[in-house]
NUFIDO-113982 format. One record per atom (N, C-alpha, C): x negated, y negated, z negated; residue in one letter; atom name. Coordinates in nm, 4 decimals. Layout:
BEGIN
ROKOL        u        v        w rest atom
ROKOL        X        Y        Z    a   CA
...
***
This chain:
BEGIN
ROKOL        u        v        w rest atom
ROKOL   0.0518   1.7404   0.3493    v    N
ROKOL   0.0862   1.6262   0.2475    v   CA
ROKOL   0.1411   1.5078   0.3672    v    C
ROKOL   0.2735   1.4968   0.4171    q    N
ROKOL   0.3255   1.3889   0.4319    q   CA
ROKOL   0.3832   1.2702   0.3995    q    C
ROKOL   0.3682   1.1160   0.4527    l    N
ROKOL   0.3783   1.0329   0.3625    l   CA
ROKOL   0.5268   0.9405   0.5023    l    C
ROKOL   0.6176   0.9023   0.4089    q    N
ROKOL   0.7205   0.8427   0.4319    q   CA
ROKOL   0.6567   0.7144   0.3536    q    C
ROKOL   0.6944   0.5593   0.4325    a    N
ROKOL   0.6875   0.4346   0.3973    a   CA
ROKOL   0.7954   0.3413   0.4611    a    C
ROKOL   0.8339   0.3084   0.2813    s    N
ROKOL   0.9537   0.1583   0.3918    s   CA
ROKOL   0.9296   0.0772   0.2656    s    C
ROKOL   1.0541  -0.0513   0.3344    g    N
ROKOL   1.0536  -0.1771   0.2128    g   CA
ROKOL   1.0115  -0.2700   0.3434    g    C
ROKOL   0.9351  -0.2369   0.4508    g    N
ROKOL   0.9272  -0.4099   0.5019    g   CA
ROKOL   1.0280  -0.4938   0.5606    g    C
ROKOL   0.9851  -0.5957   0.5983    g    N
ROKOL   1.1503  -0.6597   0.5995    g   CA
ROKOL   1.0446  -0.8105   0.6016    g    C
ROKOL   1.1312  -0.9139   0.6402    l    N
ROKOL   1.0936  -1.0492   0.6973    l   CA
ROKOL   1.1733  -1.0963   0.5733    l    C
ROKOL   1.0572  -1.1932   0.5184    v    N
ROKOL   1.0309  -1.2929   0.4171    v   CA
ROKOL   1.0159  -1.3591   0.3771    v    C
ROKOL   1.0244  -1.5239   0.3301    q    N
ROKOL   0.9920  -1.6516   0.3206    q   CA
ROKOL   0.9048  -1.6370   0.2437    q    C
ROKOL   0.7857  -1.7308   0.2476    a    N
ROKOL   0.6981  -1.7533   0.1301    a   CA
ROKOL   0.6784  -1.7799   0.0087    a    C
ROKOL   0.6279  -1.6969  -0.0439    g    N
ROKOL   0.6514  -1.6964  -0.1874    g   CA
ROKOL   0.7827  -1.5446  -0.2675    g    C
ROKOL   0.8087  -1.5768  -0.1431    g    N
ROKOL   0.8737  -1.4433  -0.1878    g   CA
ROKOL   0.8200  -1.2830  -0.2338    g    C
ROKOL   0.9526  -1.1895  -0.2339    s    N
ROKOL   0.9222  -1.0799  -0.2780    s   CA
ROKOL   0.9627  -0.9878  -0.2228    s    C
ROKOL   0.8884  -0.8402  -0.2127    l    N
ROKOL   0.9308  -0.7704  -0.1645    l   CA
ROKOL   0.8620  -0.6072  -0.1930    l    C
ROKOL   0.9477  -0.5138  -0.1944    r    N
ROKOL   0.8681  -0.3924  -0.2276    r   CA
ROKOL   0.8450  -0.2849  -0.1535    r    C
ROKOL   0.7176  -0.2320  -0.1145    l    N
ROKOL   0.7075  -0.1119  -0.0469    l   CA
ROKOL   0.7182  -0.0053  -0.0974    l    C
ROKOL   0.6934   0.1292  -0.0246    s    N
ROKOL   0.7900   0.2370  -0.1318    s   CA
ROKOL   0.7160   0.3319   0.0241    s    C
ROKOL   0.6548   0.4769  -0.0482    c    N
ROKOL   0.5555   0.5125   0.0027    c   CA
ROKOL   0.6014   0.6762  -0.0509    c    C
ROKOL   0.6748   0.7733  -0.0255    a    N
ROKOL   0.7107   0.9362  -0.0988    a   CA
ROKOL   0.6089   1.0089  -0.0007    a    C
ROKOL   0.5920   1.1240  -0.0885    a    N
ROKOL   0.4662   1.1984  -0.0480    a   CA
ROKOL   0.5197   1.3302  -0.0536    a    C
ROKOL   0.5142   1.4602   0.0527    s    N
ROKOL   0.5964   1.5749   0.0456    s   CA
ROKOL   0.5029   1.6974  -0.0202    s    C
ROKOL   0.3529   1.6248  -0.0889    g    N
ROKOL   0.3371   1.6411  -0.2786    g   CA
ROKOL   0.2923   1.5660  -0.3389    g    C
ROKOL   0.2098   1.6644  -0.3930    q    N
ROKOL   0.0853   1.5535  -0.5302    q   CA
ROKOL  -0.0140   1.5258  -0.4736    q    C
ROKOL  -0.0774   1.4283  -0.4041    t    N
ROKOL  -0.2265   1.4048  -0.4435    t   CA
ROKOL  -0.2751   1.3136  -0.5500    t    C
ROKOL  -0.4187   1.3578  -0.5546    y    N
ROKOL  -0.4906   1.2626  -0.6027    y   CA
ROKOL  -0.4854   1.0639  -0.6780    y    C
ROKOL  -0.4739   1.0579  -0.5027    a    N
ROKOL  -0.5015   0.9117  -0.5200    a   CA
ROKOL  -0.3998   0.8399  -0.4043    a    C
ROKOL  -0.3163   0.7636  -0.3788    t    N
ROKOL  -0.2692   0.7039  -0.2925    t   CA
ROKOL  -0.2566   0.5699  -0.2527    t    C
ROKOL  -0.2644   0.5092  -0.1972    a    N
ROKOL  -0.3678   0.3019  -0.1471    a   CA
ROKOL  -0.2699   0.3044  -0.0250    a    C
ROKOL  -0.2552   0.1801  -0.0221    w    N
ROKOL  -0.1911   0.0998   0.0282    w   CA
ROKOL  -0.2501  -0.0041   0.1202    w    C
ROKOL  -0.2981   0.0328   0.3232    f    N
ROKOL  -0.3799  -0.0383   0.3286    f   CA
ROKOL  -0.3260  -0.1721   0.4351    f    C
ROKOL  -0.3444  -0.2040   0.4727    r    N
ROKOL  -0.2587  -0.3014   0.5833    r   CA
ROKOL  -0.3660  -0.3971   0.7103    r    C
ROKOL  -0.2863  -0.4061   0.8287    q    N
ROKOL  -0.4205  -0.4808   0.9478    q   CA
ROKOL  -0.3013  -0.5455   1.0314    q    C
ROKOL  -0.3230  -0.6540   1.0184    a    N
ROKOL  -0.2846  -0.7418   1.0845    a   CA
ROKOL  -0.3253  -0.7967   1.2501    a    C
ROKOL  -0.2162  -0.8940   1.3395    p    N
ROKOL  -0.3109  -0.8356   1.4690    p   CA
ROKOL  -0.4361  -0.8447   1.5167    p    C
ROKOL  -0.4930  -0.7870   1.5774    g    N
ROKOL  -0.6492  -0.9012   1.5551    g   CA
ROKOL  -0.6967  -0.8989   1.4899    g    C
ROKOL  -0.6764  -0.7551   1.3912    k    N
ROKOL  -0.7465  -0.7646   1.2952    k   CA
ROKOL  -0.8204  -0.6504   1.2289    k    C
ROKOL  -0.9090  -0.5944   1.1737    e    N
ROKOL  -0.9173  -0.4441   1.1252    e   CA
ROKOL  -0.8184  -0.4210   1.0133    e    C
ROKOL  -0.8039  -0.3121   1.0133    r    N
ROKOL  -0.7212  -0.2394   0.8838    r   CA
ROKOL  -0.8079  -0.2796   0.7785    r    C
ROKOL  -0.7507  -0.2803   0.6535    e    N
ROKOL  -0.8117  -0.3482   0.5317    e   CA
ROKOL  -0.7210  -0.3210   0.3894    e    C
ROKOL  -0.8068  -0.2618   0.2857    f    N
ROKOL  -0.7518  -0.2381   0.2443    f   CA
ROKOL  -0.6585  -0.3108   0.0839    f    C
ROKOL  -0.5543  -0.2625   0.0366    v    N
ROKOL  -0.4809  -0.3751  -0.0807    v   CA
ROKOL  -0.4844  -0.3277  -0.1637    v    C
ROKOL  -0.4253  -0.1909  -0.1865    a    N
ROKOL  -0.4606  -0.1387  -0.3730    a   CA
ROKOL  -0.4944   0.0333  -0.3790    a    C
ROKOL  -0.5115   0.0665  -0.4057    t    N
ROKOL  -0.4836   0.1993  -0.4631    t   CA
ROKOL  -0.4253   0.2941  -0.6723    t    C
ROKOL  -0.3660   0.3500  -0.6055    i    N
ROKOL  -0.3915   0.4094  -0.7482    i   CA
ROKOL  -0.3606   0.6119  -0.7338    i    C
ROKOL  -0.4250   0.6344  -0.8624    t    N
ROKOL  -0.4980   0.7615  -0.9238    t   CA
ROKOL  -0.3499   0.8127  -0.9636    t    C
ROKOL  -0.3875   0.9643  -1.0333    l    N
ROKOL  -0.2851   1.0295  -1.0453    l   CA
ROKOL  -0.3464   1.0142  -1.2047    l    C
ROKOL  -0.3767   0.9939  -1.2555    s    N
ROKOL  -0.4195   0.8930  -1.3602    s   CA
ROKOL  -0.3232   0.7570  -1.4112    s    C
ROKOL  -0.2972   0.6973  -1.3239    l    N
ROKOL  -0.2563   0.5825  -1.2913    l   CA
ROKOL  -0.3854   0.4457  -1.3519    l    C
ROKOL  -0.5025   0.4932  -1.2830    d    N
ROKOL  -0.5828   0.3986  -1.2374    d   CA
ROKOL  -0.5504   0.2941  -1.1185    d    C
ROKOL  -0.5757   0.2307  -1.1555    t    N
ROKOL  -0.5354   0.0809  -1.0342    t   CA
ROKOL  -0.7469   0.0494  -1.0202    t    C
ROKOL  -0.7006  -0.0252  -0.8319    s    N
ROKOL  -0.7411  -0.1352  -0.7597    s   CA
ROKOL  -0.6486  -0.1907  -0.6739    s    C
ROKOL  -0.7667  -0.3560  -0.6458    y    N
ROKOL  -0.6740  -0.3904  -0.5889    y   CA
ROKOL  -0.7964  -0.4755  -0.4980    y    C
ROKOL  -0.7367  -0.5090  -0.3920    a    N
ROKOL  -0.7897  -0.6352  -0.3176    a   CA
ROKOL  -0.8099  -0.8076  -0.4097    a    C
ROKOL  -0.9484  -0.8233  -0.3565    d    N
ROKOL  -0.9210  -1.0058  -0.4639    d   CA
ROKOL  -0.8255  -1.0394  -0.3733    d    C
ROKOL  -0.8415  -1.0194  -0.2606    s    N
ROKOL  -0.7035  -1.1613  -0.2298    s   CA
ROKOL  -0.5397  -1.1030  -0.2835    s    C
ROKOL  -0.5432  -1.0195  -0.2920    v    N
ROKOL  -0.3960  -0.9527  -0.3720    v   CA
ROKOL  -0.3678  -1.0174  -0.4883    v    C
ROKOL  -0.5056  -0.9517  -0.5843    k    N
ROKOL  -0.4374  -0.9349  -0.7383    k   CA
ROKOL  -0.3852  -1.0717  -0.7684    k    C
ROKOL  -0.3000  -1.0285  -0.8648    g    N
ROKOL  -0.2139  -1.1256  -0.9502    g   CA
ROKOL  -0.1126  -1.1783  -0.9112    g    C
ROKOL  -0.0997  -1.0394  -0.7674    r    N
ROKOL   0.0778  -1.0927  -0.7035    r   CA
ROKOL   0.0771  -0.9887  -0.6708    r    C
ROKOL   0.0682  -0.8391  -0.6187    f    N
ROKOL   0.0889  -0.6908  -0.5632    f   CA
ROKOL   0.0413  -0.5650  -0.7275    f    C
ROKOL   0.1274  -0.5857  -0.7234    t    N
ROKOL   0.1337  -0.4517  -0.8023    t   CA
ROKOL   0.1397  -0.3067  -0.7835    t    C
ROKOL   0.0434  -0.1814  -0.8050    i    N
ROKOL   0.0589  -0.1066  -0.7396    i   CA
ROKOL   0.1587   0.0329  -0.8816    i    C
ROKOL   0.2448   0.0736  -0.8202    s    N
ROKOL   0.2588   0.1757  -0.9885    s   CA
ROKOL   0.3205   0.3422  -0.9067    s    C
ROKOL   0.3350   0.4683  -0.9247    s    N
ROKOL   0.4053   0.5489  -0.9074    s   CA
ROKOL   0.4641   0.6503  -0.9740    s    C
ROKOL   0.5211   0.7350  -0.9452    d    N
ROKOL   0.6470   0.7758  -1.0292    d   CA
ROKOL   0.6093   0.9046  -1.0149    d    C
ROKOL   0.4958   0.9943  -1.0642    n    N
ROKOL   0.5091   1.1346  -1.0655    n   CA
ROKOL   0.5577   1.2372  -1.0344    n    C
ROKOL   0.6795   1.2254  -1.0914    a    N
ROKOL   0.7815   1.3394  -1.0991    a   CA
ROKOL   0.8406   1.2615  -0.9783    a    C
ROKOL   0.8176   1.2276  -0.8855    k    N
ROKOL   0.8800   1.1724  -0.7472    k   CA
ROKOL   0.8035   1.1838  -0.6619    k    C
ROKOL   0.6281   1.2090  -0.6933    n    N
ROKOL   0.6165   1.1788  -0.5763    n   CA
ROKOL   0.5653   1.0565  -0.5026    n    C
ROKOL   0.5835   0.9537  -0.5374    t    N
ROKOL   0.5999   0.7784  -0.4978    t   CA
ROKOL   0.5561   0.7051  -0.5479    t    C
ROKOL   0.5090   0.5973  -0.4658    v    N
ROKOL   0.3908   0.5717  -0.4910    v   CA
ROKOL   0.4282   0.3524  -0.4407    v    C
ROKOL   0.4684   0.2830  -0.5238    y    N
ROKOL   0.5527   0.1346  -0.5293    y   CA
ROKOL   0.4281   0.0355  -0.4642    y    C
ROKOL   0.5040  -0.0917  -0.4212    l    N
ROKOL   0.3540  -0.2160  -0.4281    l   CA
ROKOL   0.4778  -0.2813  -0.4429    l    C
ROKOL   0.4513  -0.3998  -0.5376    q    N
ROKOL   0.5367  -0.4296  -0.5719    q   CA
ROKOL   0.4339  -0.6260  -0.5449    q    C
ROKOL   0.4949  -0.6516  -0.3767    m    N
ROKOL   0.4105  -0.7842  -0.3665    m   CA
ROKOL   0.5766  -0.9176  -0.3769    m    C
ROKOL   0.4624  -0.9953  -0.4608    n    N
ROKOL   0.5376  -1.1158  -0.4826    n   CA
ROKOL   0.4074  -1.2171  -0.4296    n    C
ROKOL   0.4922  -1.3431  -0.4680    s    N
ROKOL   0.4379  -1.4907  -0.4190    s   CA
ROKOL   0.3777  -1.4159  -0.3033    s    C
ROKOL   0.4367  -1.4226  -0.1831    l    N
ROKOL   0.3701  -1.3939  -0.0598    l   CA
ROKOL   0.3414  -1.4793   0.0097    l    C
ROKOL   0.2316  -1.4890   0.0985    k    N
ROKOL   0.1756  -1.5675   0.1805    k   CA
ROKOL   0.1822  -1.5821   0.3162    k    C
ROKOL   0.1632  -1.6027   0.4186    p    N
ROKOL   0.2424  -1.6064   0.5521    p   CA
ROKOL   0.0807  -1.4971   0.5680    p    C
ROKOL   0.0002  -1.4943   0.5592    e    N
ROKOL  -0.1473  -1.4037   0.6095    e   CA
ROKOL  -0.1183  -1.3101   0.5316    e    C
ROKOL  -0.0333  -1.2849   0.4457    d    N
ROKOL   0.0097  -1.1147   0.4108    d   CA
ROKOL   0.0823  -1.0413   0.5613    d    C
ROKOL   0.1245  -1.0749   0.6065    t    N
ROKOL   0.1632  -1.0232   0.7573    t   CA
ROKOL   0.0494  -0.8816   0.7911    t    C
ROKOL   0.1902  -0.8574   0.7546    a    N
ROKOL   0.0561  -0.7339   0.9009    a   CA
ROKOL   0.1871  -0.6127   0.8644    a    C
ROKOL   0.1219  -0.4751   0.9254    v    N
ROKOL   0.1583  -0.3239   0.9261    v   CA
ROKOL   0.0970  -0.3107   0.7628    v    C
ROKOL   0.1450  -0.2276   0.6924    y    N
ROKOL   0.1204  -0.2037   0.6050    y   CA
ROKOL   0.1468  -0.0214   0.5728    y    C
ROKOL   0.0513   0.0109   0.5817    y    N
ROKOL   0.0171   0.1653   0.6068    y   CA
ROKOL  -0.0090   0.2174   0.4321    y    C
ROKOL   0.1063   0.3670   0.3832    c    N
ROKOL   0.0287   0.4560   0.2818    c   CA
ROKOL  -0.0521   0.5443   0.2945    c    C
ROKOL  -0.2114   0.5671   0.2135    a    N
ROKOL  -0.1966   0.6375   0.2271    a   CA
ROKOL  -0.2738   0.7394   0.1092    a    C
ROKOL  -0.3192   0.8723   0.1476    a    N
ROKOL  -0.3328   0.9725   0.0309    a   CA
ROKOL  -0.4393   1.0480   0.0709    a    C
ROKOL  -0.4813   1.1235  -0.0979    t    N
ROKOL  -0.6061   1.2258  -0.0713    t   CA
ROKOL  -0.5840   1.2745  -0.1611    t    C
ROKOL  -0.6517   1.4080  -0.1687    n    N
ROKOL  -0.6711   1.4706  -0.2250    n   CA
ROKOL  -0.8607   1.5202  -0.2742    n    C
ROKOL  -0.8748   1.4501  -0.2673    v    N
ROKOL  -1.0332   1.4806  -0.2676    v   CA
ROKOL  -1.1037   1.3011  -0.3341    v    C
ROKOL  -1.1966   1.3697  -0.4189    w    N
ROKOL  -1.1853   1.2824  -0.5089    w   CA
ROKOL  -1.3160   1.0966  -0.4064    w    C
ROKOL  -1.3485   1.0249  -0.4204    g    N
ROKOL  -1.4226   0.9065  -0.3033    g   CA
ROKOL  -1.3913   0.7894  -0.2910    g    C
ROKOL  -1.4802   0.7278  -0.2269    r    N
ROKOL  -1.4672   0.6031  -0.2558    r   CA
ROKOL  -1.3532   0.5452  -0.2203    r    C
ROKOL  -1.2727   0.4944  -0.2804    l    N
ROKOL  -1.1173   0.5092  -0.2657    l   CA
ROKOL  -1.0090   0.3498  -0.1985    l    C
ROKOL  -1.1602   0.2777  -0.2331    q    N
ROKOL  -1.1571   0.1158  -0.1333    q   CA
ROKOL  -1.1762   0.1724   0.0212    q    C
ROKOL  -1.2674   0.2763   0.0746    e    N
ROKOL  -1.2504   0.3020   0.1977    e   CA
ROKOL  -1.1428   0.3771   0.3104    e    C
ROKOL  -1.0864   0.3294   0.4117    d    N
ROKOL  -0.9606   0.4295   0.4294    d   CA
ROKOL  -1.0233   0.5065   0.4884    d    C
ROKOL  -1.1995   0.5670   0.5335    g    N
ROKOL  -1.2054   0.7043   0.5774    g   CA
ROKOL  -1.2073   0.8231   0.4306    g    C
ROKOL  -1.2118   0.7078   0.3127    s    N
ROKOL  -1.1933   0.8635   0.2437    s   CA
ROKOL  -1.0719   0.9247   0.2112    s    C
ROKOL  -0.9589   0.9074   0.2722    y    N
ROKOL  -0.7627   0.8898   0.3154    y   CA
ROKOL  -0.7078   1.0276   0.4075    y    C
ROKOL  -0.7433   1.0996   0.4093    y    N
ROKOL  -0.7026   1.2382   0.5059    y   CA
ROKOL  -0.5573   1.1892   0.5315    y    C
ROKOL  -0.4310   1.1564   0.4102    y    N
ROKOL  -0.3145   1.1685   0.4986    y   CA
ROKOL  -0.2827   1.0185   0.5057    y    C
ROKOL  -0.1361   1.0326   0.6240    w    N
ROKOL  -0.1437   0.8334   0.6848    w   CA
ROKOL   0.0194   0.8296   0.6924    w    C
ROKOL   0.0671   0.7697   0.6865    g    N
ROKOL   0.2064   0.7428   0.6975    g   CA
ROKOL   0.2317   0.6479   0.7819    g    C
ROKOL   0.2792   0.6294   0.8823    q    N
ROKOL   0.3361   0.5717   0.9410    q   CA
ROKOL   0.3332   0.4177   0.8942    q    C
ROKOL   0.3658   0.2655   0.9827    g    N
ROKOL   0.3492   0.1821   0.8836    g   CA
ROKOL   0.4555   0.1014   0.8872    g    C
ROKOL   0.4610   0.0374   0.8132    t    N
ROKOL   0.6037  -0.0523   0.7563    t   CA
ROKOL   0.5499  -0.2557   0.7729    t    C
ROKOL   0.6028  -0.3084   0.9489    q    N
ROKOL   0.6337  -0.4142   0.9194    q   CA
ROKOL   0.6390  -0.4909   0.8403    q    C
ROKOL   0.5468  -0.6143   0.7823    v    N
ROKOL   0.5581  -0.7167   0.6212    v   CA
ROKOL   0.5682  -0.7966   0.7329    v    C
ROKOL   0.6348  -0.9070   0.7765    t    N
ROKOL   0.6170  -1.0477   0.7924    t   CA
ROKOL   0.6480  -1.1292   0.7404    t    C
ROKOL   0.5517  -1.3069   0.6668    v    N
ROKOL   0.5755  -1.3831   0.5380    v   CA
ROKOL   0.6680  -1.4878   0.6782    v    C
ROKOL   0.7409  -1.5439   0.6568    s    N
ROKOL   0.7499  -1.6875   0.6537    s   CA
ROKOL   0.6665  -1.8277   0.6627    s    C
ROKOL   0.6482  -1.9117   0.7188    s    N
ROKOL   0.5977  -2.0110   0.6491    s   CA
ROKOL   0.7310  -2.1650   0.6204    s    C
***
């Protein structure tokens, strides 16, 4: 499965962006992770085929993950962005049930897309 992430950019604090992750095939779960400079990669959100979702505490209430299963595409709507959301965002997918908030559970990874939030 190949993943193609898009939608990153530069936005002012309080603004919004929508990231997209298009997959070449259907997968059980798709997630977004992010990595800021000098920091470890961290979980952001995940969604399963049955539309169960999970979020990191730092983004709850601001980010929404959704999917269009017919298009094999997952979206991450990011609202009320903060400078600390600045990072490279990666989408990842798996066909195996596991601990979906852990990056080790994902077999397929897309290229990153940069999100920069200015203060």
